[in-house]
LUMLUMDO-12472 format. One record per residue (C-alpha): residue in one letter; residue number from 1; x, y, z. Coordinates in pm, whole numbers, plus 50000, padded with zeros to 5 digits. Last residue first. Layout:
REM residues N
+------+-----+-------+-------+-------+
: code : pos :     u :     v :     w :
+------+-----+-------+-------+-------+
:    A : NUM :     X :     Y :     Z :
...
+------+-----+-------+-------+-------+
***
This chain:
REM residues 55
+------+-----+-------+-------+-------+
: code : pos :     u :     v :     w :
+------+-----+-------+-------+-------+
:    V :  55 : 48592 : 54823 : 48046 :
:    Q :  54 : 48795 : 54766 : 47728 :
:    Y :  53 : 49108 : 54682 : 47921 :
:    L :  52 : 48970 : 54377 : 48097 :
:    D :  51 : 48798 : 54241 : 47788 :
:    L :  50 : 49123 : 54278 : 47596 :
:    S :  49 : 49309 : 54092 : 47869 :
:    C :  48 : 49065 : 53801 : 47853 :
:    H :  47 : 49070 : 53785 : 47472 :
:    P :  46 : 49450 : 53787 : 47472 :
:    F :  45 : 49490 : 53475 : 47684 :
:    P :  44 : 49863 : 53407 : 47719 :
:    M :  43 : 49931 : 53773 : 47788 :
:    E :  42 : 50178 : 54026 : 47651 :
:    L :  41 : 49934 : 54290 : 47538 :
:    K :  40 : 49929 : 54388 : 47173 :
:    N :  39 : 50082 : 54717 : 47058 :
:    T :  38 : 50428 : 54564 : 47040 :
:    N :  37 : 50331 : 54304 : 46782 :
:    L :  36 : 50647 : 54159 : 46628 :
:    P :  35 : 50869 : 54260 : 46921 :
:    K :  34 : 50643 : 54059 : 47157 :
:    L :  33 : 50667 : 53726 : 46975 :
:    E :  32 : 50987 : 53625 : 47153 :
:    R :  31 : 50831 : 53707 : 47489 :
:    L :  30 : 50529 : 53497 : 47396 :
:    Y :  29 : 50753 : 53201 : 47319 :
:    L :  28 : 50939 : 53248 : 47646 :
:    H :  27 : 50611 : 53243 : 47837 :
:    I :  26 : 50492 : 52937 : 47646 :
:    V :  25 : 50817 : 52758 : 47735 :
:    F :  24 : 50773 : 52850 : 48102 :
:    L :  23 : 50415 : 52723 : 48099 :
:    S :  22 : 50537 : 52398 : 47943 :
:    Y :  21 : 50800 : 52357 : 48214 :
:    V :  20 : 50553 : 52423 : 48494 :
:    L :  19 : 50315 : 52168 : 48348 :
:    L :  18 : 50589 : 51908 : 48304 :
:    K :  17 : 50704 : 51954 : 48662 :
:    E :  16 : 50350 : 51905 : 48787 :
:    I :  15 : 50315 : 51589 : 48580 :
:    Q :  14 : 50642 : 51460 : 48728 :
:    Y :  13 : 50523 : 51539 : 49081 :
:    L :  12 : 50197 : 51357 : 49020 :
:    E :  11 : 50386 : 51051 : 48902 :
:    I :  10 : 50611 : 51064 : 49210 :
:    K :   9 : 50308 : 51086 : 49437 :
:    H :   8 : 50153 : 50782 : 49268 :
:    Q :   7 : 50471 : 50583 : 49325 :
:    T :   6 : 50472 : 50691 : 49687 :
:    Y :   5 : 50114 : 50568 : 49733 :
:    I :   4 : 50175 : 50238 : 49554 :
:    V :   3 : 50474 : 50170 : 49779 :
:    D :   2 : 50275 : 50241 : 50094 :
:    M :   1 : 50000 : 50000 : 50000 :
+------+-----+-------+-------+-------+
***
């Protein structure tokens, strides 16, 4: 029982690491895109930020 639990924890930790890594890659990608469209906001979800700034 204990072994299964630790194994599950390790899998969760690896998934977490993968998520953080992918978010970091997306952030870098957006930073690279920024010079191309400087007037657009640097956010992963542009529609959300546009809604915020149009209020």
